[in-house]
C-alpha positions in Angstrom: -69.8 -100.4 -23.8 -69.8 -98.0 -20.9 -70.5 -99.5 -17.4 -71.4 -96.9 -14.6 -69.5 -97.8 -11.4 -71.0 -96.2 -8.4 -69.5 -98.3 -5.5 -66.7 -100.7 -4.5 -69.4 -103.7 -4.9 -70.2 -102.3 -8.4 -66.5 -102.6 -9.3 -66.2 -106.1 -7.6 -69.3 -107.6 -9.5 -67.8 -106.4 -12.7 -64.3 -107.7 -12.1 -65.7 -111.0 -11.1 -68.1 -111.3 -14.0 -65.2 -110.4 -16.4 -62.9 -112.8 -15.1 -65.6 -115.9 -15.2 -66.5 -114.8 -18.5 -62.8 -115.4 -19.7 -62.7 -118.5 -17.7 -60.0 -117.5 -15.6 -58.8 -118.4 -11.9 -58.7 -115.8 -9.3 -55.0 -116.5 -8.4 -53.9 -116.4 -12.4 -55.6 -112.8 -12.6 -53.9 -111.7 -9.3 -50.7 -113.1 -10.4 -50.9 -111.2 -13.8 -51.6 -107.9 -12.2 -48.8 -108.4 -9.5 -51.5 -108.5 -6.7 -51.9 -111.2 -4.1 -54.9 -113.4 -4.5 -56.5 -112.2 -1.4 -56.4 -108.5 -2.4 -58.1 -109.6 -5.8 -60.9 -111.5 -3.9 -61.4 -108.7 -1.7 -61.9 -106.5 -4.8 -64.3 -109.0 -6.3 -66.5 -109.1 -2.9 -66.5 -105.4 -2.8 -64.8 -105.0 0.4 -64.8 -101.4 1.5 -61.1 -101.3 2.8 -59.7 -102.1 -0.5 -57.2 -99.7 -1.7 -58.7 -98.8 -5.1 -55.5 -96.7 -6.1 -53.8 -100.0 -6.1 -56.5 -101.4 -8.6 -55.9 -98.5 -11.0 -52.2 -98.2 -10.8 -51.5 -101.6 -12.2 
């Protein structure tokens, strides 16, 4: 399935929905990706200043 992501908010909603559908905690996902939980939360909330390169480099 292809999902079109047009904004940081779209990416955040997809990340959160995927995490929730897999019954995962935010800190567990962040740790698995070698990210801090605050950064992972910022991504999920669509925070505009998130460095998206970090998301794709992991």
